[in-house]
Phi, psi and omega in degrees: 000318179301315180299320179296312181300322181292319177301311178300325177291321178295320174302317176302320179295319180291322175299319175297323179296316179296318175305320179288343178267013185302313180298317176300320179296320178290318179300314177299316175302318179294319179298321176298315181296320181300340178270112189280075180283057188285131178229127353290160009267344184115050180284149164058029181295311184300310175305320181291320177300321179287327173300317181287314182295317180290330173297310178291330176298326179290343178265005177095009173286146163274141192234136175235135167256117191239106178274130184277068183292134184085356177280162180301128178092343184284133177205165178298332177282324177234070181295136182267087184263119173258155173236136176230126183239139181226138179238122180272129177286180186271346182213165180301149178178198181262159178254129173256129180244126175259114180249121175232144175270143178265348183283152174228159173280169180297155180297317180076187186262169171093007178287138169260348172248153172295118189298339182239029176255343180067042183294135174263126177204137175053038177078014183234158169245122182261140175159160176291122184096356184304311176266331187241081357215039185288333173292320171295323172299312178300318178298320183291322178295315178297322181298313184286327176300318181293322177301311184291320181287346176287346180083000182293130180299120187267134170264158176067223182206160174236136172237148174224132178235146167244112189240159189257164168062020178298326179293345176241027170111344174075018188286332178260005182244258187296316183303311178300315179292321176299323177297331176275359176093009182284345174238042177229156169285148010270001183297314187229142179248321184229137180233129175244125181252108182286051176287157189275088185246015187083147194284344176255016184236138178248122182269115189276336185176204187204163175292169174273165179220140174227113176254141179211156173248122177263123175241119169269139185247151178220205178222125183292146178199170178292133184301336179281348179224068183296338180293341178279346181243188173231123184274118174293337181285318175296321176298319174300318177305318177301315177297316179301317181299316179297316175303313182298314188279326188241313184287312183302312178302320179297316181298316178304333183278341180278126181237152186244152170280348178296140183278059187285138174236140357288173188304321181301335176278005175277000169255164175287147180228160176217129175241141172274107185282322177200157183222125180223126180214148175078209185295149181295150177269178171099015179234160174264156176105178182278149172289158169282149186276094180230145169282133183290126174261005175208145173215127184238138184236124170263125181248145180239097187257122175254126186237163189269162180295339178280348184262153179260135182303319183297319179290326175297318173300313191294325184293324171295311181302322183293323180296316184293320182290326174298316179291327180295322181278332183265338187250121175301138174067019175272120174217158188205167170230145177235123182235122177282134177268310172190165179215150179220131178284154172299150178225143176214121175283140180291144181300335184267359180296146182312315182292332176289313185296316185293311180301316178301318176297322181285327174301315177296318181298308188283317184262343184062036179214161180285134175290148175260137173260124184227169167238153183270145175296326181244165183279160171214188196288356171304329182301319184284325179296320184283313187275336177258314184277344180055035177247121191246003172268062186223132178217168170256129177212126176182172180283154175118162182251119186304321186297340178282343181302136178068005179266158172294151182058040176301139182212162172227137180286134181294315178299322179292322178296321178296314179296315182298321179301318177296318177294320176292322178295313181293321179293325176303312181297319182285320183287329175286343185090009177287332180224128182267000000 
């Protein structure tokens, strides 16, 4: 009992320390936002990695800068530089790893705040990446700093990583590191990814994804005599119509037991990511009069844990084959770009249970268990690292991700930092 009371007192001390770091937390979030780590192409990865690494080095972490040479997207102009920092405790225990991606999507139009200024207003920090997910990264750093500065004897180890390319699949970031053993036992036991899922929610996993390119083919001819050619664009229109009339209604009827948020994502979905047909773009002047002999469509199909990947592929193939047999001069190519299976961490897993307990302690409310509509780097940790004690937990509102005037709440960052700090002590075995 005395040990438990001492532990509770030490947690109160750590929570007070985090309250005192509020301005530091805001400043760190701003500093991260001010580095425009836009992907694509992958700008400013190294400076952002160094900001994280050098700050943690001052706290006694050993720091590695790891360029994913040879990985998809890596080049001398845009090196894919990740940072992994590790602090060894004073006695044996488990390792807790906080993984955050440092890349952000382009700012886009419609901002009322400078997207790379980190403006503070109305209790929020605004900027591209504020919620997705530099606010969560900052909160995790403040959390582990408070733990170490408390002087509480640490068991096991703490790791913090800043990884690249999550917004484009994570193959030069977490996937590359997982292949090198950075997300597997015995090095790591528990992984927390501070994605913006709301401060009282634990994300157990995500839907699956299948990306593919459909190309319809035609025959080029003079635009004044289209009857002499075959329009690949018209052929694509036939496919799009079938999807609209038959596949979309079928997908909407499929529902999952996964606790996916928002509600609309509990059904299967399909998005047309891009459509290109006819003459190439990017030139000035009038186009030449030609019938398009190629039209390419990139599709983004998100599927449920109850669906089979082979069936997902087959239903697109079936529509195309139907058109090939029924429509004169219809031909196509189908090319898979990548696929990821759905993943779900068990509700009874240690990281889920402990985070839930600390949400109750800090926020005074029951934690919600959810699943993400889109994939995130948990997929690589599960499929490559074979580590399944992994969740997403962090401050921010998911709906704000990739939006103009993206923001993260300061109170939420402080609260999540407290929850992360307490969970770190319990998961490492430092505090029972």
